[in-house]
C-alpha positions as CSV (number, residue, x, y, z in Angstrom):
1,M,0.0,0.0,0.0
2,K,1.4,3.4,-1.0
3,R,1.4,5.9,1.8
4,V,-0.3,9.3,1.6
5,S,1.9,12.3,0.7
6,F,2.0,15.1,3.2
7,D,3.4,17.6,0.7
8,G,0.3,19.6,0.4
9,M,-0.3,20.0,4.1
10,S,0.1,23.3,5.9
11,C,2.3,21.7,8.6
12,S,6.0,21.8,8.9
13,I,6.1,18.5,10.8
14,A,4.1,16.7,8.1
15,R,6.3,18.2,5.3
16,S,9.5,17.3,7.1
17,L,8.2,13.7,7.3
18,E,8.2,13.7,3.5
19,T,12.0,13.8,3.6
20,I,12.9,12.0,6.8
21,G,9.8,10.0,7.7
22,E,10.5,6.8,5.7
23,W,11.5,3.7,7.6
24,W,15.3,3.5,8.0
25,T,15.9,7.2,7.1
26,P,16.7,8.5,10.6
27,L,19.0,5.6,11.2
28,I,20.9,6.2,7.9
29,V,21.3,9.8,8.9
30,R,22.5,8.7,12.3
31,E,25.1,6.5,10.7
32,V,26.5,9.4,8.7
33,F,26.6,11.5,11.9
34,Y,28.6,8.7,13.5
35,G,31.1,8.9,10.6
36,R,30.1,6.0,8.5
37,R,30.3,7.4,5.0
38,R,30.4,4.5,2.6
39,F,27.5,2.4,1.4
40,D,28.9,-0.9,2.7
41,E,29.7,0.6,6.1
42,I,26.1,1.9,6.5
43,Q,24.6,-1.3,5.0
44,G,26.7,-3.6,7.2
45,D,26.0,-1.7,10.4
46,L,22.3,-1.5,9.9
47,G,21.7,-4.8,8.2
48,I,19.4,-3.0,5.8
49,S,18.8,-4.5,2.3
50,R,20.9,-2.9,-0.4
51,N,17.9,-1.9,-2.5
52,I,16.2,-0.1,0.4
53,L,19.5,1.7,1.3
54,T,20.0,2.7,-2.3
55,D,16.5,4.2,-2.4
56,R,16.9,6.1,0.9
57,L,20.3,7.4,0.1
58,T,19.1,8.6,-3.3
59,T,16.2,10.4,-1.7
60,L,18.5,12.0,0.9
61,V,20.8,13.2,-1.8
62,D,17.9,14.5,-4.0
63,E,16.5,16.3,-1.0
64,G,19.8,18.0,-0.1
65,V,20.3,16.2,3.3
66,L,23.4,14.3,2.1
67,E,25.8,14.9,-0.7
68,R,27.6,12.1,-2.6
69,R,31.3,12.5,-3.2
70,N,33.3,10.3,-5.6
71,I,36.5,9.3,-3.6
72,A,38.0,6.9,-6.2
73,Q,41.2,7.6,-7.9
74,S,39.9,5.6,-10.8
75,G,36.4,4.2,-11.2
76,T,33.5,5.1,-9.0
77,R,33.5,4.9,-5.2
78,W,31.2,7.1,-3.2
79,E,31.0,8.6,0.3
80,Y,28.0,10.3,1.8
81,H,28.4,13.5,3.7
82,L,25.9,15.7,5.6
83,T,25.0,19.0,4.2
84,D,24.0,22.0,6.3
85,K,20.4,20.8,5.9
86,G,21.5,17.3,7.1
87,R,23.4,18.7,10.1
88,D,20.3,20.6,11.1
89,L,18.7,17.2,11.9
90,F,21.1,16.7,14.8
91,P,18.7,18.0,17.5
92,V,15.9,15.9,16.0
93,L,17.9,12.7,16.3
94,V,19.1,13.7,19.8
95,A,15.5,14.3,20.9
96,L,14.5,10.9,19.5
97,M,17.4,9.3,21.4
98,Q,16.6,11.1,24.6
99,W,13.0,9.9,24.4
100,G,14.1,6.4,23.7
101,D,16.6,6.5,26.6
102,R,13.8,7.5,28.9
103,W,11.0,5.3,27.6
104,A,12.3,2.5,25.5
105,V,15.8,1.5,26.9
106,G,16.5,-1.9,28.4
107,D,17.7,-2.7,31.9
108,K,21.4,-2.0,31.0
109,G,20.7,1.6,30.3
110,P,21.2,3.7,27.1
111,P,23.4,2.2,24.4
112,V,25.0,5.6,23.5
113,I,26.1,8.5,25.7
114,I,26.5,12.0,24.2
115,E,29.6,13.7,25.6
116,H,30.4,17.4,25.4
117,R,33.8,17.6,23.7
118,A,34.9,20.8,25.4
119,C,34.5,19.6,29.0
120,G,34.4,15.8,28.5
121,H,31.2,15.2,30.5
122,P,28.0,13.5,29.4
123,A,25.7,16.1,28.0
124,D,21.9,16.2,28.2
125,P,20.9,18.8,25.6
126,V,18.0,21.0,26.5
127,Y,16.0,23.5,24.6
128,V,16.3,27.1,25.7
129,C,14.6,30.3,24.5
130,S,16.9,32.1,22.0
131,H,15.8,35.4,23.4
132,C,16.0,35.1,27.2
133,G,17.8,31.8,27.7
134,E,15.0,30.2,29.8
135,Q,14.7,26.4,29.5
136,L,11.7,25.4,27.4
137,D,9.2,22.6,27.7
138,D,5.7,21.9,26.6
139,T,4.1,24.1,29.3
140,S,6.2,27.2,28.5
141,L,5.3,27.4,24.8
142,R,2.3,28.1,22.8
143,A,1.7,27.9,19.1
144,H,0.0,30.5,17.0
145,R,-0.5,31.4,13.3
146,G,2.8,32.0,11.4
147,P,3.4,34.0,8.2
148,A,2.6,31.0,6.0
149,W,-0.6,30.1,7.7
150,A,-3.2,28.6,5.3
151,D,-6.8,29.2,6.1
152,D,-7.4,25.5,6.6
153,P,-10.3,24.8,9.0
154,H,-8.9,21.3,9.6
155,H,-5.5,22.5,10.6
156,P,-4.7,21.5,14.2
157,L,-4.3,25.2,15.3
158,A,-7.5,26.3,13.7
159,P,-10.0,27.5,16.3
160,I,-12.3,24.8,17.5
161,E,-15.4,26.8,16.3
162,A,-14.0,26.8,12.7
163,R,-13.4,23.0,12.8
164,R,-17.0,22.5,13.9
165,G,-18.2,24.8,11.1
166,G,-18.9,27.9,13.2
167,A,-17.3,31.3,12.8
168,P,-13.6,31.4,13.4
169,A,-12.2,33.4,16.3
170,S,-10.4,36.5,15.3
């Protein structure tokens, strides 16, 4: 069964899933973050089928998340490197890892510890306000219409009255 495309949705999360939401894709990006750059390294570590890996790498290159570099002196041998767009996925992967460490880890604890290079200590990244520096969580934030808001009565941020067919709140 072919999945539904989120391209037309007025939601940045849905549209992001068009690029990184396929099965295996976050793990492939993780592998490149860890320094595995060659097809066989990624394939061997993940145990993913070659055709699926080829498809996912092609998509990531086409979407500008990875770039493919020929490293062969003669012939063709490729490495995959993160672009700026790909490096911007770092907090997304860390957030997934932190959630998994809290809710899906086994008795032995987390399989990977993130360490701050500058001080050498384990780091637990947190989100802070770029304006005042206060730590952020779900209770300290609210969502509101942005500049690209589409007048979509089914959008999750649309007022409840509009979703029920009543007059939208101003």
